[in-house]
N, C-alpha and C positions, 0 to 999 in steps of 0.2 A: 532570777539568776544573780549570783553575787557579782560584784564588780571585778574581783580577781578572776573568776571563772570566765566572765565576758571578755576581759582583756586577754586571757590565755587563749580562748577560742579564736580571737582576732589574730593573735600571733601565729597560731598553728595553721589556720586557714590561709594565711599569707605564704606559708611554706609548702602548700600543696604542689606536688609535682617536682619538688626539689630533691636532689640526691642528698640525703641527710648524713650519710657516712660511708666510709669504705675501710674495712679492717686491714690489718697487716696479714701477710701470708702465714698460714699455719699448716704444719705437716701432719698428715693423718698416718701414723705409723702402724705397722703390723701389731706391735705390742699394745697400742691403744685399742685396735680392733679386737684383739684377744681379750683384753680387760673388759670391753663392752660386752662381748659374748658371754663372759662370766656373769656380769651384772644382769643382763637382759635374759639370760638362759637361752639365747639364740645361737646355737653352735653349728649352724648350717655350714657345710663344707666350703661354699663359695667365699666364706669369710675367714675361716681359720685353718683350713687344710691347704697349706701353701703349695705343695706339689700337685695335688689334685686340681686346685684352682688354676694353676698355670696352664694345665691342659684343658680347662673348662672354657665356657663361652666368653669370658672377659679377659683371658690370658694372664690373670693374676688374681690374688684374693682381693675382694672389694669390701669397703666399709658398709655397715648396715645403714639403711636410709635413716633410721631413728638416731643413729650416732651422728650422722651429718646434721640433723636438726639440733641435737644437743650441743654440738660444737658451734653451730651457727649462732645459737643463743648466747654463747659465752665468748665469742670472738671479741677482742678489745676494739670497740667502735668509738674511737676518740672523740669525734665531733658530738656524739650524743652524751657520752660520759662527762666531757669537759666543756660542753657548749654552755651557752647562757642559761641560767636557771630561770624558770618562770615563777614569778612572784605568787605566793600563796599555795604552791604545789607542795603537798605533804609527802607524797611518794608516787612511784610508778609501779604498775604491776603487769605481768604477762597475763593476758586474758585468753590466749589461745591462737588458733589459726583458722582462717576461713578456707584456705586451699593450700595444698602442698603437692608438688610434682617433682619427680626425679628423672629429668631427661637423659642423664648420663651417669654411669657409675663412678665411684671414687676408688681407684686402685690403691692398695697399700703403698705408702711412700709419696703419695700425691700431696702437693701443697694447695690449699684452698684459701679463698678469702670471700667475704660477704660485702655486698653493696646494698644499701637500703634507701628506698625512695618513699617519701610520705605521700600516700594516695587518698587518705580520708581522715577527717577530724570532725567529730560531732559530740554534742553534750549528751550525757547519759546520767541523769540525776546530778550529784555533786562531782561528777567526773567528766573528763573529756576522753572519749574513746578514739583511738587512732588506729589506722591500718597502714602498715608499711609493706611495700613489696620488697622482699629480700631475695636477691639473686646471689647464689653461691657459685663461684667459678673455680675451675681447676687451672692451675698454672699451665700455660701452653695449649689450652684447649679453647676452641671457639664456641663450644656448646656448654651451657651451664649444667652443673651437677644437681642443683636444687633451685626451685623457684617457689617461694612461699608468700602467702599473705598473712603477715604476723599482726595480731591485734593486741593492743596494749591499752591500759587505762591510766590516766593521770588523775590522781585523787587530790581534791581540794578541800 
């Protein structure tokens, strides 16, 4: 193992269990839901038919679960983007998810934010694989709208 990789692993394991970031609030608009329906080809009425959705099980149109994931991945997470750089790291990549759940829907017009907590860091070849538990919450709600185990790789 290279010295840079060893030092990076030491830094990352010292951060296990720490909340690494919390994003700003972001509004999930009906227009964004409609745009996502076009891109994903998922035109289910619970997402895009406002009048029918108001009378449906959620009382309003709701965001697609995959839209919530896409937004979650793009929320400005300041402490990660602006935090201290780890010497020797060439880039970071999204490696996928171990688990994703949607405990609560995201009605159109809801503001969401994401909080991330580092849960795992281990060496995989010339990389450090990390797993962050990401919790997406809706403003004014006690129940999260998404809980995901996001896996990333730091390339050295």
